[in-house]
N, C-alpha and C positions, 0 to 999 in steps of 0.2 A: 356407686351404691346408693340405694335410696333408703328412706326411713320407714319403719313399720308404723301402722296406724292403729292396729287393734290393741286393746289393753287387757292384760292378764295379771291377776293378783298373785302374790306369793302364797301358794297353797301349802297345806301341811305336808303334802307328799314331797315337797322340795327339801324337807328337813330329814329325809330318810338317811342322809349321811350321818346325822347326829342322833337320830331317833327321837327328835322333838320337833314341835311346830311353833312358829312365831305367832303370837297373838295379833289379831287384826286391830288396827287403831282407827276409830271413826274419823271421817274427814274433819269434823268439828274439833277433834282433839289434837290435830296436828300442831306441833310446836311452832310458835311464832318465830323463834330464833332458829336459824339453820344449824347452829352449833351448840344447842343446849345439850344437857346431859342425856336427854331422851331422844337424841337425834341420830340418824344414820348419815347425815351430811358430812362429807369429808372435811377434815381440818385444814389440810394443806394441798389437796388435789383440786383441780378445776371441776366444778359441777355445774350443770345447767340450772338457772334460777328457778325454773318451774317446768312442768310437763315433761317433754322428751327431747333427748339429743342422741345422735349416733355419730356418723363419720366426722372426725376433725378434717378441716380443709387446711391446706398448707398455709401457715401464717406468713404474712409479708411485712416488710419494714417500710413504714410510711411516717414521715415527719417525726423521727426519733423514737418510735415505739412500734411494737409488733401488733399487727391487726390479725386477730384470730377469728376466722369464720368457721361455723360448724352447722351441720344439718339439725334443724329444730322444728318440732311440730307442736304449736300452741294448742292444737285441737286434739291432743292425745287422749284426754279424758272422755271426750265425746265419741271417740272412735273414728273421727274424720281422717281421711287419707291425706298424706303428703307432707313434705318438708319445705321449709324456707332456709335461707342462710341467716343465722344470727351472728352478731359481732361482739367480741370482747377485745379490749385493748390492754396491753401490758408493756411496761418498760423493762421488766426483768424476767418475765415468763414464769413467775411464781404468784404474784399478786395481779389479778385481772379486774378490769372495770367493765361491767355490762353496758353495751351501747344499743341494744335492741336489734330488731330485724333490719338487715341491710338489703338483702335480695328477697323480696316477698314471693309468696307462692300464689298461684291461681289468679294472677293479674293479666294473663294472656291466655288464648285458647290452648296453649301447650301445657297448662297445669302447674304442677309443683316443680321445684328445682332440686336436682340430685347433686351428686358429687361432681367436682371439677377443679378448676384452678383460678386463683386470682393472681394477676401479674401487674406490675407497675410499668406502664408504657412510657419510659423516660424520653424516647426519641420520637414520640407521636407517630408511630408506624401505622396505627389504626385510624388516625384522623380525628380523635376526640380531644386532642390537646396534649402537649407534653406533660407527663406526670399523671395522666389519667389512669385510673385503676380499671382493668378489664378483667371480667370473669368469663371464662368459657366453661359451661356446665351442661350436664346431660338433662334432658327433659323428655317426657314420653306422653304425647297428647292423649292417647287412648289406652295406654298400657298394653298395646297389642304386641304380637310376636316380633314385629320388625319396626316398631315405632320409636325406639330409642335413637336420639340424635343429639348433636351438640349445638347449643345456642349461646349467644353472646349478650352480656350486660356490661354497662360501663358506668363509671362514677367520675364526676368532676369536682367532688367535694372531699377528696382525701379518703375515699373508700367507705364513707358513712352511709350513703344511699346510692342505689343503682337504678338505671333506666334500661329497659330492654331495647336491643338494637333490632327492632322489627320482630316479626313472629316467624320468620323463616330460619331454618338452621344454617349455621356457617359450615357445618359438616353433616350432610344428610346421611341417613342410614342406607347402606348399600344392599339391604335385604337380608340381614342377619338378626338373630335374636338378641345376642349380647353385644352392645356397642355403646360403652359408657365409661365414665370416670376419667375424663381427659386430664392428663398432667402436662402442663405447658411450661416450658423453660425457655430462656433466652440462649440460643446457640451462638455465643460470642464469636467463636472461631469462624463461623460462616456468615455472620451478620444477619441471622433470621431466627424465627421461632421454631421450636421443635415440640412435638406432642407425642406422648405415649398414651395409648387408648386400650382399655380392656375389651377384648373381643373373644369371649369364651375361653379357650385354652391358648389363645394367642394375644400378644401385646402388639397392636398395630403401631407403626411409627410414621409420623407425618411431619411436614414442614410448611411454613407460611412466612410471607413477607410482612403481612399486615394484620394477622389474627382473624381475618375475615374469610380468606380463601385458603383451603388446605389441600396439599398434595400428598397422596399416599407414597411412601418410600419403601416400605417393607414390613416385616413382622418377625417376632420372636415367639416360637411355639414351645410350650411345655405341657405335656400330658401327665396325668397321674396325681395331680394335686388339686383337682376340682376346677371350678370356674375361677378364673383369675379376675381379681378386682383391684381397684385403687392402685394402678401402677405408679411407679416412681422412677425417675431417671436423673442422675446427677454425677458430677465429677468430684473426686476427693483425692488429696495428696497425703501419702504416708510420711512419717518422720524421716525415712531414708530417702525422700525425694521422689519415690515412685508414685505416679498418678494413675488412677484407675477410674473408669466409668462404672457405675453401679446401676443395675436395673432391678427394681424391687416390685413385688406384688403382694397383696393380701390374698391368702390361699388357704384352703382346707386340705391338709395332708393327712387327716386322721385315718382315712382308708388305707393309707400306705404306712401307718405307724409313725407319721411325721406330725409336726405341730400344725395348728390351725391359727397361724399368726402372719408374720411378715417374712416371706421368702425373698432371697436376693442372690444375684450373681455379680461377681466382679468381672470386668472385661474391657472391651474397647468399643467406641462409638464414632463412626465417621460421618455423622450427619444424616445417614440413611439407614444403616444397619447396625445392630448391636451384636458383637461377637463375645460369647461368654468364655471365661477361662476353663470352666468345667460344666458338664451337662447337668449335674444335680445342684440344686440351690443350697445355700446356707440359710440359717434362720436367725433373725434378730431377737426373737423371743421364743422360749420353749415352754412357757406356761400355757394356760387355756384361754386367757382373756386379754389379748393385746391385738386388736383387729382394726382394720381401716386406717392403719398407721400412715403417717406422713413424716418426711424429713424436710428440713429447710435450712437456709443459710444462717450461720452464726455471724452476727455483726460485732465488730470491735467498737470500742467507745467512740472512735471517730467516724463510725458508720461504714467503714470498709468491710469487705467480706473476708472471713478467715478461711483459707483454702484447705486447711488441715482438720477442721472440726465442723460438723453439722449438728443441728438439733434434731430430735425425733420425739414424737408423741403418738400414743395410740388410744383407742376407745377401750376402756376397761369393761368389756362385755363380749358376748359371743352370741351369734344368731341362733344357736341351739336353744337358748333360754333368755333371749333378750328382754322379754317382758316380765320376767319373774324376778321381782325385787321388792323388798319391804320398804324401800325408800319412797315408794309411791304412797302408801298409806300413812307412813310416819311423817314424811316431809314434803309430799306433793311433787316429787320429781323422779325421773329415771334417766340418768346419764352422768357418768363420771369418766374423766380422762386419767391416763397415767401421769406421773410426774414427767417433766421434760428431761430428756437425756442428752448428753453430749456424746456423739459417736465419732470415732476415729478409725482410720485404716491402719491395721497392724499386720506385721509379717510374722507368720507362724514359723516354728522350727523347721517345718517341711519346705519352706520357701513360698508357700501359698499365702494369700492375703485374706483377711477377714475384718469385719466391723466389730469393734469393741464398744461397749456402752458404759457410761458412768453418769451418775445423777448430776444435774446441772449445778455448777459450782456456786451459783448465787443463793442456793438454799442456805449456805453459811450465814448469809445476812439476815435470815429469818429465824435463827435459833433463839428460842425463848428460855430454854433451860438445858443444862448439860449435867448428866450424872455419870461420873467416872468411877467404874467399878474395878479397874485395874486387872490384874491377872487372877483368874479364878480356877482352882483345881476341882475337877469333877470326876467322880467314879460312880456311875449310876445316874442319880438324879439330884439336882440342886435347885430348889425354888429360890428365886431372888426376891429381895425386899424392894419390889417395884411394882406399881400398878399403872396401867395406861392403855389407851385405845388408839393413840396416834403418836408415832415416834419413829426414830431411826435407831437401829441397833447395829453396831460394828464390832467385829472381833476377828482374831486369827486363832483358829483351833490347831494345836500341835499335839502330837502323841508319838509314842514309841510303837505300841501295838494295840489295836482295837478293831472292832468290826464296823462301828459307826459312831457318829456324834452329831449333835445339833442343838437346836433350841425349840422350845414350845412357846408359841405366841398366843395371845388372847386366851390364856388358860383359865379354866373355871376353878373355883375355890377348892373343889374336891378332886381336881385333876382329871376329871372325866371328859372334858371338852378342851380342845386345843388345836392349833395349826402347827404342823411340824416342818422344820427346815433343817437340812443338814446333808451329810454324806453317809453312804453305807456301801461297803465293798468298793465296786468300781463305778459308782454313779453318785451324783448329787441329786437332791430331790426337794420338792415342796409337796406336802400332803395336807389336803384340806378336809379329809374324811371326818375328822373329829370335831368339825364345826359345821354349823348350818351353812349350806352353800347352794347355788342354783342348779347344780347338776342332778336332776331327778333320776337319771339313768344309772348313776353310780359308777359309770365307766371312766369318768374323767376326774379322778380324785387325786392322783399323784403324778406329777411330771418329773421326767428324768433328763439329765445330761451326763455326758461321760466325765469320769474323774479318775485320776491316777493315784491309787492308794499308796504307791511307793514314795510319793512326796511327803507323806505323814504330816501334812498341814493343809489347811484350806482357809481362805479369807472369805468372810461373809459380810455383806452390807445389805441390811434388810430394812425396807420401808413399810411400816404398818400404818394403815389408816382405818377409819371406821368400817369400811367395806372392801378393803383390798390389802394384798401383800405383794410387794415387788422385791425380788431377791437378786442381787448382783453378786456373782461368784467369781473369785479369783480375778479381780480387777476388770470385771465386766466382760470376760470372755463369753460367759453364758448369763442369761437373765431369764427369770421365771416370773410372770405376772399372773396374779390369780384374784378372782372376785370371790369374796366370802362375806357372810353375814353373821358374825358371832353374836351371841347374846350380849346385850349392852352391859350386863353385869360381869361378863368374863373379861377381866382386865389383867390377869396374872402373867408371869413370865418365868420360865424355868430353863435350865440347861440339862443336857443328858449325854451319856455315853453308853455304848453297847459293847460288851466284851473287852473292857479295858478302861484305863484312865486317860484323861486329856487335860491340857491347860488351855483355858479360853483367855488368850492374851489381849491386853489393852481393850478390855470390854467397855464400850462407851454407849450411852443412850442420850439421844438429843431429841428435844421436842421443838416444834416450830409454831410461830405465830404469823399469820398472814392477814 
C-alpha cells in the first residue's frame, strides 16, 4: 500500500456525529509540546513526529532492539506525492526513538517507496554480507496500470540507512494492476525465502534462494472483501501443541457487512501453497480503524523467538477518511498506530482455532498512576470521580438480568457527548456517535461482535488515548479499534446499565508515562 499525498483539513461536516465542529488552530499557534493540555498527540501510542504516516512495516530485531519502519511523507503539507521509509527503534515496543528516514523516496527513476518487508539476512544469501538488512518493497515508476513491481534495498549499518540495488525490479510486474506489498519470511523448513504478495483478490506466493530472483509457486484467492493489501504469513503454535500457518490480509469487507481491518485464515503451508481450514476468514479487529496491520516475532530476553506468541500492530486510520484529522492543525502531524498486541493461537469450544489478542505486557512497566475503584454497583447511570484523556480501564461486569451495560468514555460535563462501550442483548459494541469522529457518512459509528448473554458477565479492557479507543473483550477474543476526536475538555467517565442492575467488579484505571 502506498501513502496519500493530498491534504484535507478536518471540516465541520465531520462533526455531524456530535453536531459540533472543531475550531481550526492556526499553524503559528500549534503547541510546541506534543503532549501539552491543548494537544491531540497520543500519550502512549506511537505517533509520527511530523507530517504524515500510514502503513507500519513489520519491525525486525537488530542488535537487541526492534527496528520499526513505516511509510512517511515529509512533503504532506505541500501536497507532494509519495512516501519514504522512516525508522524508529525500541527496546520494549512502548517507548520509541526516532531515527529519521532510512529508505528515501525519489532517489531513483522508480520514485517513492511503498510497503514491503525488511529482513535480516543472517546467512548472507543475497551477497551483501552476513547480517545485512534487506528490504523488498513495491515501487511504481509512473503510477501506470501495470507499473507496480518489487525492488530491493540493502543496509550494512544495522538497518539505519539503505542503498538501492540498482534500478531494475527483483520481481517485475507480469502485466496486472495490483502487484504490491511483499511480505518476505524465512522458510526455515525448506532453507529459502518465501513471499506473499497482494495481487488484487489473490495473494501470490513466491520463493527465492537469494532475495534477488523470485519464482512463482501459486496463489490464494478470496473474492468479496475488496482488494487485498498488506499480506501476512507466519507459523504459530497453540498451548496444546498444535501448530498452524496463518495467512492474513488487510481487506475491506464493508460491502459484505464485514470489518475493514485484518482478515486471516488458519491452515497449512507447504512452501508453495497455502491451504485454509475454512473458506471464510476470521478478523483480528472488528472496529473501523485498524488497517495495514503487521505481525512480527516476539523475542525473549535472550533474543530467541517465542513460537507461541507474536506481536501485532495496525495503523489507527481508514482510507475512507485518512486525511480528516484535527491533529494536523493542532500538532502538525497525521499518523497514529495502535498499541502493540500479543497474539496467541487459541482453540475454541468447537475445535477450531483463532487468534486472541492482549495488550503488550510491558505496558505494566510504564504505569504512572493506578486508581483502584473496587466493585461498583450500578442501576442506571453512575458518574465516576475521575477525569482523564489517556488511560486503561479494566473491569468485569456481572448481573442477574438486564438488557445491556457498559461505560461512557471521554464524557462531557453535561453528559451530552461520550463514547460508549459495552454489551446489549447478544452483541458487544463500541459506539462513537456521541463524540466528534472522522466518519462524515454517519454509517460507521457502532461496531458489533457476538456475545452470549447467558454468561451474565463480560470482561472489558479498554485503552483510551487522545484520539483513539481500543477495546479488548473477554480476554481478547474480540477487539474493536476506533479513531475518535473528542473535545479536549471532555474528560469524564461513567458507568451505565439498561433494564437492570449490575456490578462492575475490580474496576481499575491505569495511566501511563512513556
